[in-house]
C-alpha positions as CSV (number, residue, x, y, z in Angstrom):
1,M,0.1,0.2,0.1
2,K,1.1,3.6,-0.7
3,G,3.0,5.3,2.1
4,E,3.6,2.5,4.0
5,P,7.1,2.1,5.6
6,D,9.5,0.3,3.5
7,F,11.3,-2.3,5.4
8,L,14.3,-2.9,3.6
9,K,15.1,0.8,2.7
10,N,14.6,2.0,6.3
11,V,17.2,-1.3,7.4
12,R,19.6,-0.1,4.7
13,D,19.5,3.5,6.0
14,E,19.9,2.6,9.8
15,M,23.0,0.3,9.2
16,G,24.4,2.5,6.3
17,D,24.9,5.7,8.9
18,M,27.6,4.6,11.0
19,R,27.9,8.3,12.6
20,Q,24.6,8.0,13.7
21,W,25.4,4.3,15.4
22,L,28.6,5.8,17.1
23,D,26.5,8.6,18.3
24,R,24.2,5.9,20.1
25,V,27.2,4.0,21.4
26,V,28.4,7.3,23.1
27,V,25.2,8.0,24.6
28,I,24.9,4.4,26.0
29,G,28.3,4.4,27.1
30,Y,27.8,7.6,29.1
31,A,25.0,5.9,30.5
32,V,26.9,3.2,32.1
33,L,29.4,5.7,33.5
34,T,26.4,7.6,35.1
35,G,25.3,4.4,36.8
36,L,29.0,3.6,37.9
37,A,29.1,7.2,39.2
38,V,26.0,7.0,41.4
39,V,27.3,3.4,42.4
40,L,30.3,5.1,43.6
41,F,28.5,8.1,45.2
42,T,26.6,5.2,47.3
43,L,29.6,3.4,48.3
44,L,31.1,6.8,49.6
45,A,28.1,7.7,51.1
46,D,27.6,4.8,53.3
47,A,31.3,4.5,54.2
48,A,30.9,8.2,55.4
49,V,28.0,7.2,57.6
50,E,29.6,3.9,58.9
51,L,32.7,6.3,59.8
52,Y,30.4,8.5,61.5
53,S,28.5,5.7,63.7
54,G,31.5,4.2,64.5
55,L,33.2,7.8,65.9
56,R,29.6,8.3,67.7
57,G,29.7,5.0,69.2
58,G,33.0,5.4,70.7
59,W,32.2,8.7,72.4
60,W,28.6,9.7,72.9
61,W,29.8,13.3,72.9
62,A,32.2,13.3,69.6
63,P,29.4,14.6,67.5
64,L,29.0,17.9,69.5
65,L,32.7,18.8,68.5
66,W,32.8,16.8,65.3
67,T,29.6,17.8,63.1
68,P,30.0,21.6,63.9
69,A,33.5,21.6,62.5
70,L,33.0,19.5,59.9
71,T,29.6,21.4,58.8
72,A,31.4,24.5,58.8
73,L,34.4,23.0,56.8
74,V,32.1,21.5,54.2
75,V,30.3,24.8,53.5
76,W,33.8,26.8,53.4
77,A,35.1,24.5,50.9
78,V,32.1,24.5,48.4
79,R,31.8,28.6,48.9
80,K,35.4,28.7,47.8
81,W,35.8,26.3,45.2
82,A,32.6,25.0,43.8
83,P,29.4,27.3,44.3
84,G,27.5,25.6,41.8
85,A,27.2,22.5,43.9
86,A,25.5,23.9,46.9
87,G,21.8,22.8,47.6
88,S,20.1,19.6,46.4
89,G,20.8,19.6,42.9
90,V,17.8,19.3,41.4
91,P,16.8,22.9,41.0
92,Q,20.3,23.2,39.0
93,V,19.3,20.7,36.7
94,L,15.8,22.5,36.4
95,T,17.6,26.0,35.7
96,A,20.3,24.5,33.2
97,L,17.1,22.8,31.3
98,D,15.4,26.4,31.2
99,P,15.3,27.6,27.8
100,A,16.4,31.3,29.4
101,T,19.4,30.1,30.8
102,P,22.0,31.3,28.4
103,L,24.6,28.6,27.1
104,R,27.6,30.1,28.7
105,E,26.0,30.0,32.2
106,R,25.1,26.2,32.3
107,S,28.1,25.3,33.6
108,R,27.3,27.1,36.7
109,F,24.9,24.5,37.6
110,V,25.9,21.6,35.9
111,S,29.2,20.0,34.6
112,L,31.4,17.3,34.9
113,R,33.6,19.2,37.5
114,L,30.4,19.9,39.8
115,S,29.5,16.3,39.8
116,G,32.8,15.5,41.3
117,A,32.4,18.2,43.9
118,K,29.0,17.4,44.8
119,I,29.7,13.8,45.4
120,L,32.7,14.9,47.8
121,A,30.4,17.6,49.4
122,V,27.5,15.3,50.2
123,S,29.9,12.4,51.5
124,G,31.5,15.2,53.5
125,G,28.1,16.3,55.2
126,L,26.9,12.3,55.7
127,L,30.3,12.0,57.6
128,A,29.5,15.2,59.8
129,G,26.2,13.4,60.8
130,L,23.6,15.5,59.1
131,S,20.2,14.5,58.0
132,I,20.7,14.5,54.3
133,G,20.2,12.4,51.3
134,R,22.2,11.6,48.3
135,Q,19.2,10.8,46.1
136,G,18.7,14.4,45.0
137,P,22.4,15.3,44.5
138,S,22.6,12.1,42.3
139,V,20.4,13.9,39.4
140,Q,22.9,16.8,39.5
141,V,25.5,14.3,39.2
142,A,24.3,12.3,37.0
143,A,23.2,15.1,34.8
144,G,26.5,16.5,34.7
145,I,28.2,13.6,33.6
146,M,25.2,12.6,30.7
147,L,25.9,16.4,29.5
148,H,29.5,15.7,29.2
149,A,28.7,13.4,26.0
150,R,27.9,16.5,24.0
151,R,31.9,16.9,23.3
152,W,31.9,13.5,21.5
153,L,28.4,13.6,19.7
154,S,28.2,14.7,15.8
155,P,26.2,17.8,15.1
156,T,23.9,15.6,13.0
157,S,22.9,13.5,15.6
158,G,19.7,15.1,16.3
159,I,20.2,14.8,20.7
160,S,20.2,18.2,22.3
161,D,21.5,19.4,25.2
162,R,18.3,19.5,27.2
163,E,17.7,15.9,26.2
164,L,21.1,14.9,27.7
165,L,20.1,16.8,30.6
166,V,16.9,15.2,31.4
167,A,18.4,11.9,30.7
168,G,20.9,12.0,33.3
169,G,18.9,13.7,35.7
170,A,16.3,10.8,35.9
171,A,19.0,8.1,35.4
172,G,20.4,9.7,38.7
173,I,17.1,9.1,40.2
174,A,16.8,5.7,38.6
175,A,20.5,4.2,39.9
176,A,20.0,6.1,43.2
177,F,16.7,4.1,44.4
178,N,17.3,1.3,42.0
179,T,13.9,2.4,40.3
180,P,14.2,2.6,36.6
181,L,10.6,3.4,36.1
182,G,10.7,5.9,38.8
183,G,13.7,7.6,37.0
184,I,11.4,7.5,33.8
185,V,8.3,9.2,35.4
186,F,10.7,11.5,37.2
187,A,12.0,12.7,33.9
188,I,8.3,13.2,32.4
189,E,6.8,14.8,35.9
190,E,9.4,17.1,37.2
191,L,12.4,17.4,34.4
192,S,10.8,17.7,31.5
193,R,7.3,17.5,29.8
194,R,8.4,16.8,26.1
195,L,11.2,14.7,24.4
196,L,11.9,14.7,20.8
197,D,10.5,11.7,19.1
198,R,13.7,11.1,17.1
199,S,15.9,10.5,20.2
200,S,13.0,9.7,23.1
201,G,14.0,6.1,22.9
202,L,17.4,6.3,23.0
203,M,17.3,8.6,26.2
204,L,14.9,6.3,27.8
205,A,17.1,3.8,27.0
206,A,20.0,5.5,28.6
207,I,18.0,6.2,31.9
208,V,17.2,2.3,32.3
209,I,20.5,1.2,31.7
210,A,22.0,3.3,34.3
211,G,19.2,1.9,37.0
212,L,20.4,-1.6,35.5
213,V,23.9,-0.7,36.5
214,A,22.8,0.3,40.1
215,V,20.9,-3.0,40.2
216,S,23.8,-4.9,38.9
217,A,26.1,-3.7,41.8
218,F,23.4,-3.9,44.3
219,G,21.0,-6.2,43.6
220,N,17.4,-5.6,43.3
221,L,16.5,-4.1,46.9
222,S,15.4,-1.2,48.5
223,Y,17.6,1.2,51.2
224,F,14.4,1.2,53.0
225,G,13.8,-2.5,52.9
226,R,11.2,-4.3,51.2
227,V,7.6,-3.1,52.3
228,R,5.3,-6.2,52.5
229,A,1.9,-5.4,53.0
230,D,-0.6,-8.1,53.2
231,E,-3.9,-8.0,51.1
232,L,-6.3,-4.9,52.1
233,S,-9.4,-3.9,51.3
234,W,-9.8,-0.2,50.1
235,W,-12.2,0.4,53.1
236,S,-10.0,-0.9,56.0
237,L,-7.0,1.5,55.0
238,L,-9.9,4.7,54.2
239,L,-9.7,6.4,57.8
240,P,-6.0,5.8,58.8
241,G,-5.1,6.4,55.2
242,A,-7.1,9.6,55.0
243,V,-5.3,10.6,58.7
244,V,-1.9,9.6,57.0
245,A,-2.2,11.8,53.9
246,L,-3.5,14.9,55.5
247,G,-0.8,14.7,57.9
248,C,2.1,14.3,55.3
249,G,0.5,17.2,53.4
250,L,0.6,19.5,56.5
251,L,3.8,18.4,57.8
252,G,5.6,18.1,54.1
253,G,4.2,21.6,53.1
254,L,5.2,23.3,56.4
255,L,9.0,21.3,55.4
256,S,9.0,22.8,51.7
257,R,7.9,25.9,52.9
258,L,10.5,26.6,55.5
259,M,13.1,25.2,53.2
260,L,12.3,27.8,50.9
261,A,12.4,30.6,53.6
262,S,15.9,29.4,54.2
263,F,16.8,29.8,50.5
264,T,15.1,32.9,49.8
265,G,15.8,34.8,53.4
266,L,14.0,36.6,55.7
267,P,14.1,39.8,57.2
268,D,15.1,38.3,60.9
269,R,18.4,38.3,62.7
270,F,19.1,34.7,61.9
271,C,18.8,35.1,58.3
272,A,21.0,38.1,58.7
273,Y,23.7,36.7,60.9
274,R,23.5,33.8,57.8
275,R,24.3,36.4,55.1
276,K,27.0,37.8,57.0
277,R,28.9,34.6,58.6
278,P,27.8,31.7,56.8
279,V,30.3,29.5,58.1
280,T,29.8,30.4,61.6
281,F,26.5,29.9,61.4
282,A,26.8,26.3,59.5
283,A,28.8,25.6,62.5
284,F,25.8,26.4,64.8
285,C,23.1,24.4,62.6
286,G,25.8,21.4,63.0
287,F,25.8,21.8,66.6
288,M,22.0,21.6,66.8
289,V,21.9,18.9,64.5
290,A,24.3,17.0,66.7
291,L,22.3,17.4,69.9
292,I,19.7,15.8,68.0
293,V,21.6,12.8,67.3
294,V,22.6,12.7,70.8
295,V,19.0,12.6,72.0
296,S,17.8,10.3,69.1
297,D,20.8,8.1,69.6
298,G,21.6,8.4,66.0
299,A,18.7,7.7,64.3
300,T,18.5,10.9,62.8
301,V,21.6,10.4,60.5
302,G,21.5,10.8,56.8
303,V,18.8,9.3,55.1
304,G,17.6,7.2,58.1
305,H,16.6,4.1,56.5
306,E,17.9,2.2,59.3
307,H,15.2,3.4,61.5
308,T,12.8,3.1,58.7
309,R,13.7,-0.6,58.2
310,E,13.3,-1.2,62.2
311,L,9.8,0.8,61.8
312,L,8.8,-1.7,59.1
313,D,10.4,-4.9,61.4
314,Q,8.1,-3.8,64.3
315,A,5.2,-3.5,62.4
316,A,5.3,-6.7,60.5
317,N,5.9,-8.8,63.4
318,A,3.7,-6.4,65.8
319,E,6.3,-5.3,68.1
320,G,6.3,-2.5,70.6
321,G,8.9,-0.2,71.7
322,H,7.9,2.5,69.1
323,Q,8.1,5.8,70.7
324,P,5.2,7.8,68.8
325,F,6.0,11.3,67.1
326,L,9.8,11.3,68.8
327,F,11.5,10.7,65.5
328,T,9.5,12.4,63.2
329,G,9.7,15.4,64.8
330,L,13.2,15.3,65.6
331,K,14.1,14.0,62.2
332,F,12.0,16.6,60.5
333,V,14.1,19.4,62.4
334,A,17.5,17.9,61.7
335,S,16.7,17.9,58.2
336,W,15.6,21.4,58.1
337,L,18.6,22.6,59.8
338,S,20.8,20.7,57.8
339,A,19.3,22.1,54.8
340,W,20.0,25.5,56.5
341,S,23.5,24.9,57.1
342,G,24.1,25.3,53.1
343,V,25.8,21.8,53.1
344,P,25.0,20.0,49.9
345,G,22.5,17.8,50.2
346,G,19.0,16.0,49.3
347,I,15.5,15.7,51.0
348,F,14.3,12.9,48.9
349,G,15.5,10.2,51.3
350,P,15.1,11.9,54.9
351,S,11.4,12.7,53.2
352,L,10.8,8.9,53.1
353,S,11.9,8.3,56.5
354,I,10.2,11.0,58.0
355,G,6.9,9.9,56.1
356,A,7.7,6.2,57.4
357,G,7.9,7.4,61.0
358,L,4.4,9.6,60.3
359,G,2.7,6.5,59.3
360,A,4.3,4.7,62.4
361,D,2.7,7.2,64.7
362,V,-0.9,7.0,63.2
363,A,-0.8,3.3,63.3
364,W,0.1,3.8,66.9
365,L,-2.4,6.4,67.7
366,L,-5.5,4.9,65.7
367,S,-4.3,1.2,67.2
368,S,-4.1,-0.1,63.9
369,P,-3.2,-3.7,62.9
370,H,-1.9,-2.2,59.4
371,G,1.4,-0.5,60.3
372,V,3.0,-1.9,57.5
373,A,0.7,-0.3,55.2
374,L,0.5,2.7,56.9
375,I,4.5,3.2,57.1
376,A,4.3,2.6,53.1
377,L,1.7,5.1,52.7
378,G,3.5,7.7,54.8
379,M,6.7,7.6,52.9
380,C,4.8,8.0,49.7
381,G,2.7,10.7,51.0
382,F,5.3,13.0,52.4
383,L,7.6,12.6,49.6
384,A,4.7,13.6,47.2
385,A,4.1,16.8,49.5
386,V,7.6,17.8,50.0
387,T,8.5,17.6,46.1
388,Q,5.0,18.0,44.9
389,T,5.5,15.2,42.2
390,P,2.9,12.6,43.3
391,I,3.5,10.2,40.4
392,T,6.8,10.1,40.8
393,A,6.7,9.4,44.9
394,M,4.0,6.6,44.0
395,I,6.3,5.0,41.4
396,I,9.5,5.1,43.8
397,V,7.6,3.8,47.0
398,M,5.5,1.1,44.6
399,E,8.6,-0.3,43.3
400,M,9.8,-0.9,47.2
401,T,6.8,-2.7,47.7
402,D,6.2,-6.4,46.8
403,G,3.0,-6.8,45.0
404,H,0.6,-4.3,43.7
405,N,-2.4,-4.3,46.0
406,M,-1.4,-1.1,47.3
407,V,-1.0,0.8,43.9
408,L,-4.4,2.7,44.4
409,S,-3.9,3.4,48.0
410,L,-0.3,4.8,47.4
411,M,-2.0,7.1,44.3
412,A,-4.9,8.5,46.4
413,C,-2.5,9.2,49.6
414,A,0.3,10.9,47.1
415,L,-2.6,13.0,45.1
416,L,-4.0,13.8,48.4
417,A,-1.0,14.8,50.6
418,S,0.4,16.8,47.3
419,L,-2.9,18.9,47.4
420,V,-2.6,19.8,50.9
421,S,0.9,20.6,50.6
422,R,0.2,23.0,47.6
423,M,-2.4,24.9,50.1
424,I,0.7,25.5,52.1
425,S,4.0,26.2,50.1
426,R,5.0,26.8,46.4
427,P,6.5,23.8,44.9
428,L,9.8,23.4,46.0
429,Y,12.2,22.7,43.5
430,S,10.6,24.8,40.6
431,T,10.2,28.0,42.9
432,M,13.9,27.5,43.5
433,S,14.9,27.2,40.1
434,L,13.0,30.4,39.5
435,L,14.9,32.3,42.0
436,M,18.1,30.9,40.3
437,M,16.7,32.4,36.9
438,R,16.0,35.7,38.4
439,S,19.6,36.0,40.1
440,L,20.9,35.4,36.6
441,R,19.5,38.7,35.7
442,E,21.2,40.2,38.8
443,P,24.0,42.5,37.9
444,R,25.8,41.6,41.0
445,P,27.9,38.9,41.5
446,L,26.6,35.3,43.1
447,D,27.6,33.9,46.0
448,A,28.1,29.8,47.0
449,T,24.6,29.2,46.9
450,G,23.6,30.5,43.5
451,L,22.1,33.7,44.5
452,P,23.0,37.2,44.8
453,P,25.0,38.1,48.1
454,S,21.7,39.9,49.7
455,T,19.4,36.8,49.4
456,E,19.9,33.3,51.0
457,G,20.6,30.1,48.9
458,R,19.9,26.8,49.9
459,G,18.7,24.2,47.3
């Protein structure tokens, strides 16, 4: 029939253009490098937390000296040598993706050098015992590596810098969480709403390959443990699930708003002091986090996945020992102070831990026998509330569950929590990106946070 594809001609065209195949090999090769970089990042982050745990185990008072000193050192080093590595990393990638960002300015937000600096800075923050994650920073790390492929691609490859950034950022999420599907959804929901048809398949393949590299290194596991919820009817989770979703929306929206306030700066003496003496302020935040670590016996350090596993085990075995609202409150404050300090770090992982604590709190409050399911809903709801990306949050948590019996519950919880959060706070990452874009138009030089010296900056 006229107009139908000519199979033989298409095969000849595909096989005859060797430069096109070379471009594809370059992209796939960089996808493998991206996955390996996230694996290295994971190993360094885990080693940093292990070293800190050993230090704290030897001397309970050591964090009171070690944490503020190392926090100040990391902030000083980042401000001096790698200003673009500050923040979580996602707003920087969004800023680099913005068509209004001049090409000459893109390297201030995403580059191979910043990727290396980000890995070292976040590992330093974890070695200090701060409540930060590596998942968000993995977005900037992976995007910087993937963008470097541009220098090896031909001008006729049809692959734009924007597509490389989207693929890299999404690959970072896929590899960091061992959730390739979550990376693809993150690319669509947060980073970009369109990919060119000509290369979209190649970019999706790059995301999946980076995720598979991490799966090959660590196995098909989740750092938060596997959530095994029993078969549940929707009505048995209706009341406790609604309470979890509302609580996540309120608390997640509050955390998002606090982080935006820390980023933009407020006319109060704390923000004024931070603008004047950022390194000293970082040491103060580090000391406050160290106090929380001592009180919580180390439960708030890093991402908090070990405590989350304990909550899941307790809920699955119907064991007692849960101290309601203590971990949730302490982890919340520690995460905010860690962000306010200016040390590079992400909020994805801590959000999952806070949400797990909130789900366990609701299960205790309502004497619900469905503790594991409520913990899963809390993880999904709080992540959706903080990032306001409900589909990504639902997919990430769904890939950490065995079975699909909670898909609808996770979806409803994520959507409701995100809706409540939007009533309290503007979207976290996109708002930070807009502020960074605004700073590019300022005639004044940018400080280490990516904003003019008169404003605060924390991504």
